[in-house]
PDB file as gemmi writes it, atoms N, CA and C in Angstrom:
CRYST1    1.000    1.000    1.000  90.00  90.00  90.00 P 1                      
ATOM      1  N   MET A   1      49.373-148.133  90.891  1.00  0.00           N  
ATOM      2  CA  MET A   1      50.331-148.478  89.871  1.00  0.00           C  
ATOM      3  C   MET A   1      49.833-149.709  89.104  1.00  0.00           C  
ATOM      4  N   ILE A   2      49.870-149.630  87.794  1.00  0.00           N  
ATOM      5  CA  ILE A   2      49.440-150.739  86.943  1.00  0.00           C  
ATOM      6  C   ILE A   2      50.638-151.642  86.658  1.00  0.00           C  
ATOM      7  N   GLN A   3      50.449-152.917  86.893  1.00  0.00           N  
ATOM      8  CA  GLN A   3      51.513-153.875  86.608  1.00  0.00           C  
ATOM      9  C   GLN A   3      51.376-154.370  85.177  1.00  0.00           C  
ATOM     10  N   MET A   4      52.473-154.481  84.499  1.00  0.00           N  
ATOM     11  CA  MET A   4      52.488-155.036  83.154  1.00  0.00           C  
ATOM     12  C   MET A   4      52.979-156.476  83.244  1.00  0.00           C  
ATOM     13  N   PRO A   5      52.339-157.371  82.523  1.00  0.00           N  
ATOM     14  CA  PRO A   5      52.850-158.742  82.524  1.00  0.00           C  
ATOM     15  C   PRO A   5      54.117-158.858  81.678  1.00  0.00           C  
ATOM     16  N   TYR A   6      54.865-159.885  81.970  1.00  0.00           N  
ATOM     17  CA  TYR A   6      56.106-160.166  81.250  1.00  0.00           C  
ATOM     18  C   TYR A   6      56.025-161.575  80.662  1.00  0.00           C  
ATOM     19  N   LYS A   7      56.661-161.761  79.514  1.00  0.00           N  
ATOM     20  CA  LYS A   7      56.744-163.085  78.896  1.00  0.00           C  
ATOM     21  C   LYS A   7      58.199-163.546  78.944  1.00  0.00           C  
ATOM     22  N   ILE A   8      58.395-164.763  79.428  1.00  0.00           N  
ATOM     23  CA  ILE A   8      59.730-165.335  79.550  1.00  0.00           C  
ATOM     24  C   ILE A   8      59.851-166.478  78.543  1.00  0.00           C  
ATOM     25  N   THR A   9      60.887-166.418  77.727  1.00  0.00           N  
ATOM     26  CA  THR A   9      61.098-167.465  76.734  1.00  0.00           C  
ATOM     27  C   THR A   9      62.544-167.963  76.784  1.00  0.00           C  
ATOM     28  N   ILE A  10      62.725-169.191  76.305  1.00  0.00           N  
ATOM     29  CA  ILE A  10      64.056-169.792  76.216  1.00  0.00           C  
ATOM     30  C   ILE A  10      64.217-170.370  74.813  1.00  0.00           C  
ATOM     31  N   ASP A  11      65.340-170.068  74.202  1.00  0.00           N  
ATOM     32  CA  ASP A  11      65.702-170.702  72.935  1.00  0.00           C  
ATOM     33  C   ASP A  11      66.319-172.052  73.298  1.00  0.00           C  
ATOM     34  N   ARG A  12      65.486-173.082  73.297  1.00  0.00           N  
ATOM     35  CA  ARG A  12      65.939-174.399  73.764  1.00  0.00           C  
ATOM     36  C   ARG A  12      67.021-174.996  72.870  1.00  0.00           C  
ATOM     37  N   GLU A  13      67.033-174.642  71.598  1.00  0.00           N  
ATOM     38  CA  GLU A  13      68.082-175.156  70.716  1.00  0.00           C  
ATOM     39  C   GLU A  13      69.451-174.637  71.140  1.00  0.00           C  
ATOM     40  N   GLY A  14      69.496-173.396  71.598  1.00  0.00           N  
ATOM     41  CA  GLY A  14      70.757-172.795  72.005  1.00  0.00           C  
ATOM     42  C   GLY A  14      71.179-173.136  73.424  1.00  0.00           C  
ATOM     43  N   CYS A  15      70.260-173.701  74.198  1.00  0.00           N  
ATOM     44  CA  CYS A  15      70.540-174.046  75.598  1.00  0.00           C  
ATOM     45  C   CYS A  15      71.643-175.100  75.665  1.00  0.00           C  
ATOM     46  N   ILE A  16      72.607-174.888  76.572  1.00  0.00           N  
ATOM     47  CA  ILE A  16      73.704-175.848  76.739  1.00  0.00           C  
ATOM     48  C   ILE A  16      73.548-176.699  78.003  1.00  0.00           C  
ATOM     49  N   SER A  17      72.386-176.612  78.632  1.00  0.00           N  
ATOM     50  CA  SER A  17      72.048-177.444  79.794  1.00  0.00           C  
ATOM     51  C   SER A  17      72.962-177.233  80.989  1.00  0.00           C  
ATOM     52  N   CYS A  18      73.416-176.012  81.192  1.00  0.00           N  
ATOM     53  CA  CYS A  18      74.326-175.748  82.312  1.00  0.00           C  
ATOM     54  C   CYS A  18      73.603-175.761  83.659  1.00  0.00           C  
ATOM     55  N   GLY A  19      72.286-175.467  83.646  1.00  0.00           N  
ATOM     56  CA  GLY A  19      71.503-175.514  84.880  1.00  0.00           C  
ATOM     57  C   GLY A  19      71.550-174.259  85.726  1.00  0.00           C  
ATOM     58  N   SER A  20      72.200-173.202  85.249  1.00  0.00           N  
ATOM     59  CA  SER A  20      72.292-171.986  86.070  1.00  0.00           C  
ATOM     60  C   SER A  20      70.916-171.363  86.309  1.00  0.00           C  
ATOM     61  N   CYS A  21      70.040-171.419  85.321  1.00  0.00           N  
ATOM     62  CA  CYS A  21      68.706-170.830  85.501  1.00  0.00           C  
ATOM     63  C   CYS A  21      67.925-171.579  86.580  1.00  0.00           C  
ATOM     64  N   GLU A  22      67.990-172.902  86.538  1.00  0.00           N  
ATOM     65  CA  GLU A  22      67.305-173.717  87.540  1.00  0.00           C  
ATOM     66  C   GLU A  22      67.905-173.504  88.935  1.00  0.00           C  
ATOM     67  N   ALA A  23      69.210-173.363  89.005  1.00  0.00           N  
ATOM     68  CA  ALA A  23      69.871-173.158  90.296  1.00  0.00           C  
ATOM     69  C   ALA A  23      69.493-171.806  90.906  1.00  0.00           C  
ATOM     70  N   LEU A  24      69.395-170.775  90.072  1.00  0.00           N  
ATOM     71  CA  LEU A  24      69.092-169.432  90.567  1.00  0.00           C  
ATOM     72  C   LEU A  24      67.599-169.175  90.741  1.00  0.00           C  
ATOM     73  N   CYS A  25      66.775-169.865  89.947  1.00  0.00           N  
ATOM     74  CA  CYS A  25      65.336-169.583  89.978  1.00  0.00           C  
ATOM     75  C   CYS A  25      64.530-170.870  89.793  1.00  0.00           C  
ATOM     76  N   PRO A  26      64.618-171.791  90.747  1.00  0.00           N  
ATOM     77  CA  PRO A  26      63.899-173.057  90.613  1.00  0.00           C  
ATOM     78  C   PRO A  26      62.376-172.890  90.623  1.00  0.00           C  
ATOM     79  N   SER A  27      61.910-171.741  91.072  1.00  0.00           N  
ATOM     80  CA  SER A  27      60.464-171.503  91.071  1.00  0.00           C  
ATOM     81  C   SER A  27      59.910-171.345  89.661  1.00  0.00           C  
ATOM     82  N   ASN A  28      60.773-171.027  88.664  1.00  0.00           N  
ATOM     83  CA  ASN A  28      60.257-170.849  87.314  1.00  0.00           C  
ATOM     84  C   ASN A  28      61.085-171.521  86.207  1.00  0.00           C  
ATOM     85  N   PHE A  29      62.171-172.198  86.532  1.00  0.00           N  
ATOM     86  CA  PHE A  29      62.953-172.895  85.514  1.00  0.00           C  
ATOM     87  C   PHE A  29      63.255-174.314  85.963  1.00  0.00           C  
ATOM     88  N   TYR A  30      63.294-175.220  85.003  1.00  0.00           N  
ATOM     89  CA  TYR A  30      63.712-176.597  85.282  1.00  0.00           C  
ATOM     90  C   TYR A  30      64.331-177.178  84.021  1.00  0.00           C  
ATOM     91  N   LEU A  31      65.068-178.257  84.184  1.00  0.00           N  
ATOM     92  CA  LEU A  31      65.686-178.949  83.054  1.00  0.00           C  
ATOM     93  C   LEU A  31      64.839-180.161  82.712  1.00  0.00           C  
ATOM     94  N   GLU A  32      64.659-180.397  81.389  1.00  0.00           N  
ATOM     95  CA  GLU A  32      63.737-181.437  80.958  1.00  0.00           C  
ATOM     96  C   GLU A  32      64.244-182.143  79.711  1.00  0.00           C  
ATOM     97  N   GLY A  33      63.796-183.365  79.546  1.00  0.00           N  
ATOM     98  CA  GLY A  33      64.042-184.108  78.326  1.00  0.00           C  
ATOM     99  C   GLY A  33      65.369-184.841  78.329  1.00  0.00           C  
ATOM    100  N   PRO A  34      65.595-185.603  77.269  1.00  0.00           N  
ATOM    101  CA  PRO A  34      66.819-186.402  77.204  1.00  0.00           C  
ATOM    102  C   PRO A  34      68.091-185.562  77.163  1.00  0.00           C  
ATOM    103  N   GLU A  35      67.985-184.346  76.658  1.00  0.00           N  
ATOM    104  CA  GLU A  35      69.165-183.471  76.598  1.00  0.00           C  
ATOM    105  C   GLU A  35      69.243-182.529  77.793  1.00  0.00           C  
ATOM    106  N   ASN A  36      68.271-182.611  78.715  1.00  0.00           N  
ATOM    107  CA  ASN A  36      68.254-181.771  79.914  1.00  0.00           C  
ATOM    108  C   ASN A  36      68.262-180.282  79.582  1.00  0.00           C  
ATOM    109  N   LYS A  37      67.435-179.877  78.636  1.00  0.00           N  
ATOM    110  CA  LYS A  37      67.352-178.473  78.229  1.00  0.00           C  
ATOM    111  C   LYS A  37      66.447-177.710  79.197  1.00  0.00           C  
ATOM    112  N   ALA A  38      66.737-176.427  79.364  1.00  0.00           N  
ATOM    113  CA  ALA A  38      65.955-175.580  80.269  1.00  0.00           C  
ATOM    114  C   ALA A  38      64.552-175.355  79.732  1.00  0.00           C  
ATOM    115  N   LYS A  39      63.607-175.242  80.649  1.00  0.00           N  
ATOM    116  CA  LYS A  39      62.215-174.976  80.306  1.00  0.00           C  
ATOM    117  C   LYS A  39      61.636-174.025  81.347  1.00  0.00           C  
ATOM    118  N   VAL A  40      60.693-173.183  80.909  1.00  0.00           N  
ATOM    119  CA  VAL A  40      60.030-172.228  81.797  1.00  0.00           C  
ATOM    120  C   VAL A  40      58.766-172.875  82.361  1.00  0.00           C  
ATOM    121  N   LYS A  41      58.555-172.755  83.665  1.00  0.00           N  
ATOM    122  CA  LYS A  41      57.334-173.287  84.278  1.00  0.00           C  
ATOM    123  C   LYS A  41      56.144-172.380  83.977  1.00  0.00           C  
ATOM    124  N   LYS A  42      56.351-171.066  84.075  1.00  0.00           N  
ATOM    125  CA  LYS A  42      55.272-170.107  83.847  1.00  0.00           C  
ATOM    126  C   LYS A  42      55.805-169.013  82.928  1.00  0.00           C  
ATOM    127  N   GLU A  43      55.349-169.015  81.668  1.00  0.00           N  
ATOM    128  CA  GLU A  43      55.862-168.068  80.677  1.00  0.00           C  
ATOM    129  C   GLU A  43      55.391-166.635  80.910  1.00  0.00           C  
ATOM    130  N   ILE A  44      54.175-166.467  81.384  1.00  0.00           N  
ATOM    131  CA  ILE A  44      53.628-165.123  81.623  1.00  0.00           C  
ATOM    132  C   ILE A  44      53.582-164.882  83.129  1.00  0.00           C  
ATOM    133  N   VAL A  45      54.282-163.840  83.581  1.00  0.00           N  
ATOM    134  CA  VAL A  45      54.315-163.497  85.005  1.00  0.00           C  
ATOM    135  C   VAL A  45      54.035-162.007  85.177  1.00  0.00           C  
ATOM    136  N   ASP A  46      53.538-161.648  86.341  1.00  0.00           N  
ATOM    137  CA  ASP A  46      53.258-160.236  86.640  1.00  0.00           C  
ATOM    138  C   ASP A  46      54.480-159.505  87.178  1.00  0.00           C  
ATOM    139  N   ASN A  47      55.347-160.230  87.854  1.00  0.00           N  
ATOM    140  CA  ASN A  47      56.541-159.636  88.450  1.00  0.00           C  
ATOM    141  C   ASN A  47      57.762-160.462  88.087  1.00  0.00           C  
ATOM    142  N   ILE A  48      58.850-159.766  87.853  1.00  0.00           N  
ATOM    143  CA  ILE A  48      60.122-160.430  87.596  1.00  0.00           C  
ATOM    144  C   ILE A  48      60.912-160.442  88.892  1.00  0.00           C  
ATOM    145  N   THR A  49      61.314-161.622  89.304  1.00  0.00           N  
ATOM    146  CA  THR A  49      62.127-161.739  90.518  1.00  0.00           C  
ATOM    147  C   THR A  49      63.443-162.423  90.132  1.00  0.00           C  
ATOM    148  N   CYS A  50      63.587-163.662  90.517  1.00  0.00           N  
ATOM    149  CA  CYS A  50      64.825-164.383  90.230  1.00  0.00           C  
ATOM    150  C   CYS A  50      65.024-164.662  88.739  1.00  0.00           C  
ATOM    151  N   GLU A  51      63.989-164.476  87.928  1.00  0.00           N  
ATOM    152  CA  GLU A  51      64.115-164.691  86.480  1.00  0.00           C  
ATOM    153  C   GLU A  51      65.184-163.782  85.874  1.00  0.00           C  
ATOM    154  N   GLN A  52      65.271-162.553  86.379  1.00  0.00           N  
ATOM    155  CA  GLN A  52      66.280-161.620  85.857  1.00  0.00           C  
ATOM    156  C   GLN A  52      67.695-162.109  86.173  1.00  0.00           C  
ATOM    157  N   GLU A  53      67.878-162.682  87.348  1.00  0.00           N  
ATOM    158  CA  GLU A  53      69.184-163.249  87.698  1.00  0.00           C  
ATOM    159  C   GLU A  53      69.538-164.384  86.748  1.00  0.00           C  
ATOM    160  N   ALA A  54      68.554-165.197  86.399  1.00  0.00           N  
ATOM    161  CA  ALA A  54      68.789-166.304  85.473  1.00  0.00           C  
ATOM    162  C   ALA A  54      69.186-165.774  84.094  1.00  0.00           C  
ATOM    163  N   VAL A  55      68.542-164.704  83.641  1.00  0.00           N  
ATOM    164  CA  VAL A  55      68.896-164.088  82.355  1.00  0.00           C  
ATOM    165  C   VAL A  55      70.354-163.644  82.374  1.00  0.00           C  
ATOM    166  N   GLU A  56      70.739-162.967  83.421  1.00  0.00           N  
ATOM    167  CA  GLU A  56      72.094-162.426  83.523  1.00  0.00           C  
ATOM    168  C   GLU A  56      73.154-163.518  83.670  1.00  0.00           C  
ATOM    169  N   ALA A  57      72.784-164.655  84.262  1.00  0.00           N  
ATOM    170  CA  ALA A  57      73.743-165.726  84.494  1.00  0.00           C  
ATOM    171  C   ALA A  57      73.869-166.696  83.317  1.00  0.00           C  
ATOM    172  N   CYS A  58      72.913-166.681  82.404  1.00  0.00           N  
ATOM    173  CA  CYS A  58      72.927-167.636  81.291  1.00  0.00           C  
ATOM    174  C   CYS A  58      74.157-167.390  80.404  1.00  0.00           C  
ATOM    175  N   PRO A  59      75.055-168.376  80.302  1.00  0.00           N  
ATOM    176  CA  PRO A  59      76.289-168.156  79.546  1.00  0.00           C  
ATOM    177  C   PRO A  59      76.083-168.052  78.034  1.00  0.00           C  
ATOM    178  N   VAL A  60      74.952-168.533  77.531  1.00  0.00           N  
ATOM    179  CA  VAL A  60      74.695-168.468  76.086  1.00  0.00           C  
ATOM    180  C   VAL A  60      73.548-167.514  75.736  1.00  0.00           C  
ATOM    181  N   GLU A  61      73.062-166.789  76.733  1.00  0.00           N  
ATOM    182  CA  GLU A  61      72.058-165.725  76.556  1.00  0.00           C  
ATOM    183  C   GLU A  61      70.822-166.176  75.786  1.00  0.00           C  
ATOM    184  N   VAL A  62      70.248-167.323  76.174  1.00  0.00           N  
ATOM    185  CA  VAL A  62      69.068-167.838  75.484  1.00  0.00           C  
ATOM    186  C   VAL A  62      67.757-167.538  76.207  1.00  0.00           C  
ATOM    187  N   ILE A  63      67.835-166.935  77.397  1.00  0.00           N  
ATOM    188  CA  ILE A  63      66.625-166.591  78.148  1.00  0.00           C  
ATOM    189  C   ILE A  63      66.297-165.130  77.878  1.00  0.00           C  
ATOM    190  N   LYS A  64      65.041-164.870  77.507  1.00  0.00           N  
ATOM    191  CA  LYS A  64      64.602-163.510  77.202  1.00  0.00           C  
ATOM    192  C   LYS A  64      63.381-163.158  78.045  1.00  0.00           C  
ATOM    193  N   ILE A  65      63.334-161.924  78.499  1.00  0.00           N  
ATOM    194  CA  ILE A  65      62.162-161.397  79.202  1.00  0.00           C  
ATOM    195  C   ILE A  65      61.644-160.227  78.387  1.00  0.00           C  
ATOM    196  N   GLU A  66      60.361-160.308  78.043  1.00  0.00           N  
ATOM    197  CA  GLU A  66      59.729-159.279  77.220  1.00  0.00           C  
ATOM    198  C   GLU A  66      58.540-158.689  77.986  1.00  0.00           C  
ATOM    199  N   LYS A  67      58.471-157.382  78.050  1.00  0.00           N  
ATOM    200  CA  LYS A  67      57.348-156.713  78.689  1.00  0.00           C  
ATOM    201  C   LYS A  67      56.157-156.726  77.725  1.00  0.00           C  
ATOM    202  N   LEU A  68      55.030-157.204  78.198  1.00  0.00           N  
ATOM    203  CA  LEU A  68      53.818-157.239  77.384  1.00  0.00           C  
ATOM    204  C   LEU A  68      52.969-156.021  77.676  1.00  0.00           C  
ATOM    205  N   ARG A  69      52.153-155.639  76.736  1.00  0.00           N  
ATOM    206  CA  ARG A  69      51.272-154.466  76.930  1.00  0.00           C  
ATOM    207  C   ARG A  69      49.886-154.911  77.313  1.00  0.00           C  
TER     208      ARG A  69                                                      
END                                                                             
């Protein structure tokens, strides 16, 4: 089976700094800067794990996962 990489992005302007992504997936999300906005540790990943939970939990829907070819 061939694995496709995925790209994870966050619209930091829309982020409300709730921290749900970091709480659910600290392996790939953290809060940074004076406004404590969410940031991705690794944008390109081979497998989606807790990142999907973070997408579903984000109250402002600013986290996106895109399948790359």
